[in-house]
N, C-alpha and C positions, 0 to 999 in steps of 0.2 A: 422900146428897147428891153424892159424887163420881160414882156411877153416873148420875144425872141429868144432870150436866154432860156426862159422855162422851157419853150418848145425844142430847143436844142438839147437841153438837159434830158427831156424826155426821150428824144430819138436816141442819144448816146446810151440811156438806160436801156431800151429797148434792144439795141445792138448787144450790149454787154451781157445782158441777162439772157438774151437769145443764144449765146455761147454755151450755156449749160445743157446737160443731158441726165436724165433719171438715173443713169448708171452712177453719177458722181453726187448726186443730192445728199446721200448720207454722210459723205466726207465733207461737203460744205456746211452741213448742219453741225457736225462736230467742230470744224474749225470755228465756227462763230461762237462756240461756248468757251469762256475764259478758262474753265476747269481743264479742259484738254491741252491748255498751253502750260500747265503747272511745271512739267519737267523742264521745259526751256526757261521758265521764270527761276526755278530753283537753280539751275546751272548758271545763269547769269548773276543771282544773288551770290552764289558760291565765288565766282570770279571777282565780283565787287568786293565782297567782305575780305577776300584774301589780299587785296590790293590796298584798301583802305582801313582795314581794322574794325572791331566790333563796334566801337563808339560812333564812329562815323557812319558806319553801315545802319546802326539803329537810327541815327538822324535822318539818313537817307530813305528809311522805310516810313518814318513820320512824314517827312516831307511828300513822299510819294503818295501817302494816304490823303494828305491835304490836297495835293494836286488833282487826284481823281474826283475828291469831293467837290472842287472848285469847277472842273470840267463838266462834270455830271450836272451841277446845278446851273451852269451857264447854258448848257444844251438844253435842259428843261425849260429855262426862262425863254430861250429863243423859240422852242416847240410851241410853248403856250401863248406866245405873242404872234408869231406867224401862221400857225394852224395849218401848215402845209400836210396835205394828206400823203400817206405812203403810197408807193406805186402799186402795192397790192390791193389798194382801196380806190385807186383813180380810175374811175369809169371811163375815161377817154382811152386808156392802154390796157386795162384789166383784162380784157378778152384776147389780147395778142401777146402777153408776156407769161413767162413761167413763174407760178407762185408757188414756192416750195415751203415758205413759212408766212404767216400774216400776223398782224397786229392791229388794233384799233388805235393805238396812239399816233402822235404827230411825228412827221419825218425830218423837218429842218431845224437844226443839223444833226448830224449822227454823234451821238455820245460815244460809241464805240470807236469811231474814228478819232474823235478828239482825245479820248483817254489812252487809245494806244500810242497815237502820236506824241502826246505830252509825256508819257512815261518813257517812250524811247529816246525823245530828244534829250529828256532830264538825264537819263542812265547813259546815254552816248557821249554827252558832254563831260561825265565823269570818266567813263572808261576810255575814251579815245587816247588818253595820255599813256594808258597802259597796254593797249591792245590795238595793233595796226588793222586788224580786220573788224573793228568795232562797228563799222559802218553796215556790216551784215545785220546788224539789228533792225535796220529799217525794212526788211523783208517781213517781219511781224506785222507791223501796221497795214502794209500793202496787202497782204494776203488776208489779214483780219477783216479789213474794211471791205475787200472785194467780196468777201463772203456775204456781206449785207446787200450788194447789188444782186449777186447770184441768186439769193433767197427770195428777192422781190421786195425788200425791206426799206433800201433807201436809194435815191436818185444819186448819180455822181455829184452833183452840185452840193448834195448833203454831205457827202463824203469829203470833198474838197474843202469845204467851208469847216468842217470838223478838223481836218488835217491842219489848216490855217490857225484855228484857235488853239489846238493841242500843241503845235509847234511853238507858238507865241507863249502860252503859259508854260510849256516846258522850259524854254529858254529863260524866262522870268524866274522861274523855280531855280534853275541852276545858278543863276546869277546871285540870287539871295543865298542859296547854299554855299556857293563859293566865297562870298563875302564873310559869311559867319561862321562856317565850318572849316574851310580850307585857308580862310584868311590870307587869300593872295592879293 
Protein backbone atom coordinates (compact mmCIF):
# COMPACT_ATOMS: atom_id res chain seq x y z
CA UNK A 1 0.00 0.00 0.00
CA UNK A 2 2.77 2.45 0.93
CA UNK A 3 4.60 1.61 -2.31
CA UNK A 4 1.49 2.52 -4.32
CA UNK A 5 1.09 5.83 -2.47
CA UNK A 6 4.76 6.69 -3.10
CA UNK A 7 4.38 5.77 -6.77
CA UNK A 8 1.26 7.98 -7.13
CA UNK A 9 3.05 10.78 -5.28
CA UNK A 10 5.92 10.60 -7.77
CA UNK A 11 3.55 10.54 -10.74
CA UNK A 12 1.67 13.59 -9.46
CA UNK A 13 4.98 15.34 -8.83
CA UNK A 14 6.20 14.65 -12.37
CA UNK A 15 2.94 16.08 -13.76
CA UNK A 16 2.91 19.22 -11.58
CA UNK A 17 6.63 19.86 -11.97
CA UNK A 18 6.29 19.42 -15.73
CA UNK A 19 3.85 22.33 -15.94
CA UNK A 20 6.73 24.75 -15.45
CA UNK A 21 8.78 26.54 -18.07
CA UNK A 22 12.14 28.30 -18.07
CA UNK A 23 10.37 31.60 -18.61
CA UNK A 24 8.90 31.48 -15.10
CA UNK A 25 11.81 29.90 -13.20
CA UNK A 26 12.98 33.25 -11.81
CA UNK A 27 9.50 34.08 -10.56
CA UNK A 28 9.17 30.77 -8.71
CA UNK A 29 12.67 31.11 -7.25
CA UNK A 30 11.55 34.47 -5.83
CA UNK A 31 8.23 33.08 -4.58
CA UNK A 32 9.98 30.37 -2.57
CA UNK A 33 11.99 32.96 -0.58
CA UNK A 34 10.18 34.35 2.45
CA UNK A 35 11.95 37.71 2.05
CA UNK A 36 9.90 38.57 -1.03
CA UNK A 37 6.68 38.05 0.93
CA UNK A 38 7.67 40.76 3.45
CA UNK A 39 5.28 43.45 2.06
CA UNK A 40 2.34 41.03 2.44
CA UNK A 41 3.42 40.08 5.97
CA UNK A 42 3.78 43.74 6.96
CA UNK A 43 0.33 44.53 5.56
CA UNK A 44 -1.22 41.64 7.50
CA UNK A 45 0.64 42.71 10.64
CA UNK A 46 -0.75 46.22 10.17
CA UNK A 47 -4.32 44.94 9.81
CA UNK A 48 -3.91 42.67 12.81
CA UNK A 49 -2.32 45.28 15.07
CA UNK A 50 -5.01 47.78 14.12
CA UNK A 51 -7.73 45.40 15.37
CA UNK A 52 -6.13 43.78 18.43
CA UNK A 53 -3.81 46.50 19.75
CA UNK A 54 -0.08 46.55 20.45
CA UNK A 55 -0.03 44.31 23.52
CA UNK A 56 -1.97 41.45 21.94
CA UNK A 57 -0.04 41.96 18.71
CA UNK A 58 3.26 41.58 20.58
CA UNK A 59 1.99 38.34 22.10
CA UNK A 60 0.84 37.26 18.62
CA UNK A 61 4.42 37.79 17.31
CA UNK A 62 5.80 35.71 20.21
CA UNK A 63 3.29 32.92 19.55
CA UNK A 64 4.11 33.03 15.82
CA UNK A 65 7.83 32.70 16.50
CA UNK A 66 7.22 29.71 18.78
CA UNK A 67 4.86 28.20 16.20
CA UNK A 68 7.48 28.46 13.45
CA UNK A 69 10.12 26.95 15.75
CA UNK A 70 7.85 24.00 16.60
CA UNK A 71 6.94 23.41 12.94
CA UNK A 72 10.57 23.62 11.81
CA UNK A 73 11.81 21.24 14.46
CA UNK A 74 8.98 18.78 13.85
CA UNK A 75 9.71 18.79 10.10
CA UNK A 76 13.42 18.26 10.83
CA UNK A 77 12.63 15.33 13.14
CA UNK A 78 10.53 13.72 10.43
CA UNK A 79 13.21 14.34 7.78
CA UNK A 80 15.88 12.79 9.99
CA UNK A 81 13.67 9.79 10.75
CA UNK A 82 12.24 9.00 7.30
CA UNK A 83 15.24 9.98 5.12
CA UNK A 84 13.09 10.49 2.03
CA UNK A 85 15.21 11.93 -0.72
CA UNK A 86 14.09 15.03 -2.55
CA UNK A 87 12.70 14.73 -6.10
CA UNK A 88 15.76 16.55 -7.43
CA UNK A 89 17.92 13.67 -6.10
CA UNK A 90 15.60 10.75 -6.90
CA UNK A 91 17.37 8.62 -9.52
CA UNK A 92 14.05 7.12 -10.67
CA UNK A 93 12.66 10.48 -11.88
CA UNK A 94 15.65 12.81 -11.93
CA UNK A 95 16.11 12.55 -15.68
CA UNK A 96 12.48 13.40 -16.54
CA UNK A 97 11.78 16.33 -14.22
CA UNK A 98 12.66 20.00 -14.23
CA UNK A 99 15.22 20.73 -11.52
CA UNK A 100 15.39 24.46 -10.92
CA UNK A 101 16.88 24.25 -7.44
CA UNK A 102 18.50 21.39 -5.60
CA UNK A 103 19.39 20.43 -2.06
CA UNK A 104 21.04 17.44 -0.46
CA UNK A 105 18.78 17.46 2.62
CA UNK A 106 15.77 15.19 3.07
CA UNK A 107 12.27 15.88 1.82
CA UNK A 108 9.54 14.47 4.07
CA UNK A 109 7.79 16.65 5.16
CA UNK A 110 8.00 20.21 3.88
CA UNK A 111 8.90 22.76 6.52
CA UNK A 112 7.91 25.53 4.09
CA UNK A 113 4.41 24.03 3.81
CA UNK A 114 4.11 23.45 7.56
CA UNK A 115 5.27 26.95 8.52
CA UNK A 116 3.19 28.74 5.93
CA UNK A 117 0.03 26.80 6.79
CA UNK A 118 0.57 27.07 10.55
CA UNK A 119 1.04 30.82 10.49
CA UNK A 120 -1.85 31.26 8.07
CA UNK A 121 -4.27 29.20 10.16
CA UNK A 122 -3.21 30.99 13.34
CA UNK A 123 -3.51 34.43 11.75
CA UNK A 124 -6.77 33.60 9.97
CA UNK A 125 -8.39 32.38 13.18
CA UNK A 126 -7.66 35.77 14.76
CA UNK A 127 -8.49 37.93 11.73
CA UNK A 128 -11.68 36.18 10.60
CA UNK A 129 -13.78 38.01 13.17
CA UNK A 130 -12.65 41.35 11.75
CA UNK A 131 -12.31 40.82 7.99
CA UNK A 132 -14.76 38.87 5.85
CA UNK A 133 -12.12 38.21 3.16
CA UNK A 134 -9.61 36.77 5.62
CA UNK A 135 -9.81 33.41 3.86
CA UNK A 136 -7.72 34.94 1.07
CA UNK A 137 -4.73 34.48 3.38
CA UNK A 138 -4.76 30.82 2.33
CA UNK A 139 -3.47 31.81 -1.11
CA UNK A 140 -0.08 32.34 0.53
CA UNK A 141 0.58 28.73 1.62
CA UNK A 142 -0.87 27.38 -1.64
CA UNK A 143 1.41 29.47 -3.84
CA UNK A 144 4.39 29.26 -1.50
CA UNK A 145 4.25 25.46 -1.20
CA UNK A 146 3.61 24.91 -4.92
CA UNK A 147 6.89 26.71 -5.56
CA UNK A 148 8.62 23.80 -3.82
CA UNK A 149 7.12 21.33 -6.32
CA UNK A 150 7.85 23.63 -9.24
CA UNK A 151 11.51 23.91 -8.24
CA UNK A 152 11.93 20.14 -7.80
CA UNK A 153 12.36 20.24 -4.02
CA UNK A 154 9.28 18.43 -2.64
CA UNK A 155 6.79 15.77 -3.59
CA UNK A 156 3.06 16.61 -3.23
CA UNK A 157 2.87 14.20 -0.27
CA UNK A 158 5.57 16.23 1.49
CA UNK A 159 3.49 19.36 0.96
CA UNK A 160 0.19 17.80 2.07
CA UNK A 161 1.76 16.35 5.21
CA UNK A 162 3.32 19.74 5.94
CA UNK A 163 -0.09 21.34 5.48
CA UNK A 164 -1.65 18.84 7.89
CA UNK A 165 0.91 19.41 10.63
CA UNK A 166 0.91 23.16 10.02
CA UNK A 167 -2.88 23.41 10.21
CA UNK A 168 -2.92 21.29 13.36
CA UNK A 169 -0.20 23.29 15.10
CA UNK A 170 -1.70 26.60 13.93
CA UNK A 171 -5.10 25.66 15.33
CA UNK A 172 -3.64 24.49 18.65
CA UNK A 173 -1.62 27.71 18.87
CA UNK A 174 -4.77 29.74 18.26
CA UNK A 175 -6.67 27.86 20.97
CA UNK A 176 -3.90 28.58 23.50
CA UNK A 177 -3.75 32.22 22.33
CA UNK A 178 -7.53 32.49 22.58
CA UNK A 179 -7.59 31.02 26.09
CA UNK A 180 -4.80 33.13 27.55
CA UNK A 181 -4.87 36.31 25.46
CA UNK A 182 -8.46 36.82 24.32
CA UNK A 183 -9.81 34.99 27.39
CA UNK A 184 -12.98 33.90 25.57
